[in-house]
C-alpha positions as a Markdown table, in Angstrom:
| # | Residue | x | y | z |
|---|---|---|---|---|
| 1 | Met | 21.8 | 17.4 | 49.3 |
| 2 | Thr | 22.0 | 13.8 | 48.8 |
| 3 | Val | 20.9 | 11.2 | 51.1 |
| 4 | Ser | 20.8 | 7.2 | 52.1 |
| 5 | Ala | 20.9 | 4.9 | 54.3 |
| 6 | Ala | 25.1 | 5.5 | 54.6 |
| 7 | Glu | 25.5 | 8.7 | 54.0 |
| 8 | Tyr | 23.7 | 12.5 | 54.3 |
| 9 | Arg | 25.0 | 15.9 | 53.3 |
| 10 | Glu | 23.8 | 19.2 | 53.4 |
| 11 | Thr | 25.0 | 23.1 | 53.5 |
| 12 | Leu | 22.2 | 25.1 | 55.7 |
| 13 | His | 22.4 | 27.5 | 52.7 |
| 14 | Val | 20.5 | 31.0 | 53.8 |
| 15 | Pro | 17.1 | 32.3 | 52.0 |
| 16 | Met | 17.1 | 33.7 | 48.7 |
| 17 | Gly | 15.4 | 36.7 | 50.7 |
| 18 | Trp | 18.0 | 37.3 | 52.7 |
| 19 | Trp | 20.8 | 38.6 | 49.5 |
| 20 | Val | 17.8 | 40.3 | 47.9 |
| 21 | Val | 18.2 | 42.4 | 51.9 |
| 22 | Gly | 21.6 | 42.1 | 51.0 |
| 23 | Thr | 21.3 | 44.2 | 48.0 |
| 24 | Val | 19.0 | 46.2 | 48.8 |
| 25 | Phe | 21.4 | 47.5 | 51.5 |
| 26 | Ala | 24.7 | 47.8 | 49.2 |
| 27 | Val | 21.8 | 50.2 | 47.3 |
| 28 | Ala | 20.9 | 52.4 | 49.6 |
| 29 | Val | 24.6 | 52.5 | 50.4 |
| 30 | Trp | 25.4 | 53.7 | 46.8 |
| 31 | Trp | 21.9 | 56.0 | 47.4 |
| 32 | Val | 22.8 | 57.9 | 50.9 |
| 33 | Leu | 27.0 | 58.6 | 49.3 |
| 34 | Phe | 25.7 | 58.9 | 45.7 |
| 35 | Val | 23.6 | 62.7 | 46.8 |
| 36 | Ala | 26.3 | 63.3 | 49.5 |
| 37 | Val | 29.8 | 63.1 | 47.4 |
| 38 | Thr | 31.6 | 62.6 | 44.3 |
| 39 | Trp | 29.4 | 59.1 | 42.4 |
| 40 | Glu | 33.4 | 57.5 | 41.7 |
| 41 | Leu | 33.4 | 57.2 | 45.6 |
| 42 | Ala | 29.6 | 56.0 | 46.2 |
| 43 | Leu | 30.5 | 53.4 | 43.4 |
| 44 | Val | 33.5 | 51.8 | 45.1 |
| 45 | Ala | 31.4 | 51.9 | 48.7 |
| 46 | Gly | 28.0 | 50.6 | 47.3 |
| 47 | Ile | 30.1 | 47.7 | 45.6 |
| 48 | Gly | 32.3 | 47.9 | 48.7 |
| 49 | Ala | 29.0 | 47.4 | 50.5 |
| 50 | Trp | 27.2 | 44.4 | 49.2 |
| 51 | Ala | 30.6 | 42.0 | 48.9 |
| 52 | Leu | 31.0 | 42.7 | 53.0 |
| 53 | Val | 27.4 | 41.0 | 52.8 |
| 54 | Ala | 27.9 | 38.0 | 49.8 |
| 55 | Val | 30.4 | 37.7 | 52.1 |
| 56 | Ala | 28.9 | 37.2 | 55.1 |
| 57 | Leu | 26.1 | 35.3 | 54.1 |
| 58 | Trp | 28.7 | 32.8 | 51.9 |
| 59 | Arg | 30.4 | 32.5 | 54.7 |
| 60 | Tyr | 26.6 | 31.2 | 57.6 |
| 61 | Gly | 25.3 | 29.8 | 54.7 |
| 62 | Ser | 28.3 | 27.6 | 54.3 |
| 63 | Val | 27.8 | 25.6 | 56.9 |
| 64 | Arg | 27.6 | 21.6 | 56.0 |
| 65 | Val | 26.3 | 19.2 | 58.3 |
| 66 | Val | 27.2 | 15.5 | 57.1 |
| 67 | Val | 27.4 | 12.1 | 57.9 |
| 68 | Asp | 29.7 | 10.0 | 56.9 |
| 69 | Asp | 31.7 | 6.5 | 58.5 |
| 70 | Ala | 33.8 | 9.0 | 61.1 |
| 71 | Gly | 30.5 | 9.9 | 62.1 |
| 72 | Leu | 28.6 | 13.2 | 62.8 |
| 73 | Gln | 29.9 | 16.8 | 61.2 |
| 74 | Val | 28.5 | 19.9 | 61.6 |
| 75 | Gly | 31.4 | 22.7 | 60.2 |
| 76 | Arg | 33.9 | 21.6 | 61.6 |
| 77 | Ala | 33.0 | 19.7 | 65.4 |
| 78 | Arg | 32.8 | 16.2 | 64.8 |
| 79 | Leu | 30.8 | 13.2 | 66.6 |
| 80 | Pro | 32.8 | 9.6 | 66.1 |
| 81 | His | 29.6 | 7.3 | 66.2 |
| 82 | Arg | 30.9 | 5.2 | 68.8 |
| 83 | Tyr | 29.2 | 8.7 | 71.2 |
| 84 | Ile | 26.1 | 8.8 | 69.2 |
| 85 | Gly | 23.6 | 8.2 | 71.7 |
| 86 | Ala | 19.5 | 8.2 | 70.7 |
| 87 | Val | 18.5 | 11.0 | 68.3 |
| 88 | Thr | 15.5 | 12.1 | 67.9 |
| 89 | Ala | 14.9 | 15.2 | 64.6 |
| 90 | Leu | 12.1 | 17.9 | 66.4 |
| 91 | Asp | 9.8 | 20.2 | 64.5 |
| 92 | Glu | 9.5 | 23.7 | 65.3 |
| 93 | Ala | 8.2 | 24.0 | 68.4 |
| 94 | Ser | 10.3 | 21.2 | 69.9 |
| 95 | Ser | 13.3 | 23.3 | 67.8 |
| 96 | Arg | 11.8 | 26.9 | 69.9 |
| 97 | Ala | 11.4 | 25.1 | 72.9 |
| 98 | Leu | 15.1 | 22.8 | 73.6 |
| 99 | Ala | 16.7 | 26.5 | 72.2 |
| 100 | Gly | 14.9 | 28.6 | 74.4 |
| 101 | Val | 13.2 | 26.9 | 78.2 |
| 102 | Asp | 14.6 | 24.2 | 77.5 |
| 103 | Ala | 18.3 | 24.6 | 76.5 |
| 104 | Asp | 21.1 | 23.5 | 78.6 |
| 105 | Ala | 24.1 | 25.3 | 78.7 |
| 106 | Arg | 26.7 | 22.2 | 77.9 |
| 107 | Ala | 25.1 | 21.9 | 75.0 |
| 108 | Phe | 26.6 | 22.3 | 71.6 |
| 109 | Leu | 24.3 | 24.3 | 69.2 |
| 110 | Leu | 24.4 | 24.8 | 65.8 |
| 111 | Leu | 21.6 | 27.2 | 65.0 |
| 112 | Arg | 20.2 | 28.3 | 61.8 |
| 113 | Gly | 17.0 | 31.1 | 62.4 |
| 114 | Tyr | 15.8 | 29.8 | 58.7 |
| 115 | Cys | 15.6 | 26.4 | 59.4 |
| 116 | Arg | 12.9 | 25.0 | 61.1 |
| 117 | Gly | 13.2 | 22.0 | 62.5 |
| 118 | Ala | 16.2 | 20.4 | 63.9 |
| 119 | Val | 17.8 | 17.1 | 65.2 |
| 120 | Lys | 18.9 | 16.6 | 69.5 |
| 121 | Val | 22.1 | 13.9 | 68.6 |
| 122 | Val | 22.6 | 12.7 | 72.8 |
| 123 | Val | 26.2 | 12.1 | 73.2 |
| 124 | Asp | 27.1 | 8.8 | 75.4 |
| 125 | Asp | 30.1 | 9.4 | 76.9 |
| 126 | Asp | 30.7 | 9.8 | 80.2 |
| 127 | Met | 34.2 | 11.8 | 79.8 |
| 128 | Asp | 32.3 | 14.9 | 77.9 |
| 129 | Pro | 30.7 | 17.4 | 79.5 |
| 130 | Val | 28.0 | 18.4 | 76.6 |
| 131 | Pro | 25.2 | 15.9 | 77.6 |
| 132 | Tyr | 24.0 | 17.0 | 73.2 |
| 133 | Trp | 24.6 | 17.8 | 70.0 |
| 134 | Phe | 21.2 | 20.6 | 68.9 |
| 135 | Val | 21.2 | 20.6 | 64.5 |
| 136 | Ser | 19.1 | 23.2 | 62.5 |
| 137 | Ser | 18.1 | 20.9 | 59.7 |
| 138 | Arg | 16.2 | 21.2 | 56.3 |
| 139 | Arg | 15.1 | 17.9 | 56.7 |
| 140 | Pro | 15.3 | 16.5 | 59.9 |
| 141 | Asp | 13.7 | 13.4 | 59.9 |
| 142 | Ala | 15.9 | 12.3 | 57.0 |
| 143 | Leu | 18.9 | 13.2 | 59.4 |
| 144 | Ala | 17.9 | 11.3 | 62.0 |
| 145 | Arg | 16.5 | 8.3 | 59.9 |
| 146 | Cys | 20.6 | 8.3 | 58.8 |
| 147 | Leu | 22.8 | 8.5 | 62.4 |
| 148 | Thr | 20.6 | 6.2 | 63.7 |
| 149 | Ala | 20.9 | 3.6 | 60.7 |
| 150 | Arg | 25.2 | 4.5 | 61.3 |
| 151 | Thr | 25.2 | 4.6 | 64.9 |
| 152 | Met | 23.0 | 1.2 | 64.4 |
| 153 | Gln | 25.6 | -0.6 | 61.9 |
| 154 | Asp | 28.7 | 0.5 | 64.5 |
């Protein structure tokens, strides 16, 4: 992750504990089948289970949050700087409230439960039905500072 006044990059990798749990699951699949079928079939099933877990965790944890010259990019979605309004860094309690009782069903959400903080970015475009973007981040203060600095430059 690189953080500067001009650019921000973050990949929302899943925590190591999730990989451990996924590996334990694959071993459990192997063990259950090892006592019931041939060891070759159990080995193939265990490797297959681990491969599925690995692909799922890698895909889920490969989302990138990027602020560059084009704007804010979250995954494949992009918000140009000219449409970025107020930016607010949220702590865990504020993030939980905005994801729950204070949520707007029209908002763009990219939430990861393992990231305690988030950023709320108001969309300043009358033609866009999305009122704000709500994006998880491990460093919401740095992301908010970068977005605010870039918006003031443009």
